[in-house]
C-alpha positions in Angstrom: 16.5 -22.0 19.8 16.8 -20.7 16.1 14.4 -21.4 13.2 15.1 -21.7 9.5 13.5 -19.0 7.2 10.9 -20.5 4.8 11.5 -17.8 2.5 15.3 -16.9 2.1 17.0 -20.0 4.3 18.5 -17.9 6.6 19.5 -19.6 10.0 19.3 -18.3 13.4 16.2 -15.8 14.1 15.1 -16.1 17.4 11.8 -17.0 18.7 9.4 -14.2 18.9 10.1 -12.7 15.8 7.0 -11.5 15.7 5.4 -13.9 12.8 3.3 -16.3 13.4 4.8 -19.5 14.5 8.3 -18.1 13.6 8.6 -19.3 10.2 9.9 -16.1 8.9 12.2 -13.1 9.0 10.2 -10.7 7.7 11.1 -7.1 6.5 14.6 -8.4 7.3 14.7 -11.2 5.1 13.1 -9.2 1.9 15.8 -6.3 2.5 18.7 -8.8 2.8 17.9 -10.9 0.1 17.2 -8.0 -1.8 20.5 -6.4 -1.7 22.4 -9.5 -2.3 20.5 -11.0 -5.5 20.0 -7.0 -7.0 24.1 -8.0 -7.4 23.7 -11.7 -8.0 20.5 -12.0 -10.6 20.2 -8.5 -12.3 17.1 -7.4 -9.7 15.1 -10.6 -9.2 14.3 -10.8 -4.7 12.2 -11.4 -2.6 8.8 -13.9 -2.2 5.2 -13.4 -3.3 4.1 -14.4 0.2 0.1 -14.9 0.1 0.4 -16.0 -3.9 3.3 -18.7 -2.6 0.8 -20.0 0.5 -2.0 -20.2 -2.2 -0.4 -22.1 -4.8 2.4 -23.6 -2.8 5.1 -23.3 -4.6 7.2 -19.9 -5.2 7.7 -20.5 -8.6 4.4 -21.0 -9.7 3.9 -19.3 -13.1 0.9 -16.5 -11.4 4.0 -16.5 -8.5 6.8 -15.5 -11.0 4.0 -12.7 -12.9 3.5 -11.5 -9.3 7.1 -10.7 -8.7 8.4 -9.7 -11.9 5.2 -7.1 -11.7 6.8 -6.1 -7.9 10.5 -5.8 -9.8 9.3 -4.0 -13.1 6.5 -1.8 -12.1 6.2 -1.0 -8.1 9.9 -0.6 -8.1 10.0 1.9 -9.9 7.1 4.1 -7.8 7.5 6.1 -4.9 4.2 4.4 -3.6 4.8 1.1 -5.0 8.2 0.8 -3.1 6.0 2.0 0.3 3.5 -1.0 -0.8 6.7 -3.2 -0.7 8.1 -2.5 2.4 4.4 -2.6 3.7 3.8 -6.1 2.2 7.0 -7.1 3.7 6.4 -6.6 7.3 3.2 -7.8 6.7 2.8 -10.3 4.3 4.5 -13.1 5.9 2.2 -13.4 9.1 -0.4 -13.2 6.6 1.0 -16.1 4.5 1.1 -18.0 7.6 -2.2 -18.1 8.6 -4.0 -18.4 4.9 -1.8 -21.7 4.5 -3.3 -23.1 7.4 -6.5 -23.5 6.0 -8.1 -24.6 2.4 -10.6 -22.2 3.1 -8.5 -19.0 3.6 -6.6 -19.9 0.4 -9.6 -19.9 -2.0 -10.4 -16.5 -0.5 -7.1 -15.2 -0.8 -7.0 -16.5 -3.8 -10.1 -15.3 -5.3 -10.0 -12.0 -3.1 -6.5 -10.7 -3.9 -4.6 -13.4 -5.9 -6.6 -13.7 -8.8 -7.7 -9.9 -9.3 -3.9 -9.0 -8.5 -3.1 -11.4 -11.3 -6.0 -9.4 -13.7 -4.5 -6.1 -13.0 -1.2 -7.6 -13.5 -2.0 -8.9 -16.8 -4.1 -5.7 -18.1 -1.5 -3.9 -17.3 1.2 -5.8 -19.4 -1.1 -5.8 -22.1 -1.3 -1.2 -21.9 3.3 -1.3 -22.3 
């Protein structure tokens, strides 16, 4: 049986991909989407798994801010690129765990998304 990735829409990745409930195809999804999106949309790519699971909306303004931060700040730094690779391996599994519980969503918002968004806004002010 095959699945459809919740993030990129890719069909046909097999069960046993290593992600909870097999709803994400993981880093492969990010890498393939990045290479195709870079040419068609000027570099925009991938998803913010945890923020999207917290807000339930890929196009929420804060999720958009975080993706812009990834594309315009993290992608330009070697440590940022390493973090992105790590995050696209672990993020889907974490997001799957977070989205199953209102308590986990609140904790992820308070401990991850809100502080990170504050940092993004702070860095934007100091450009």
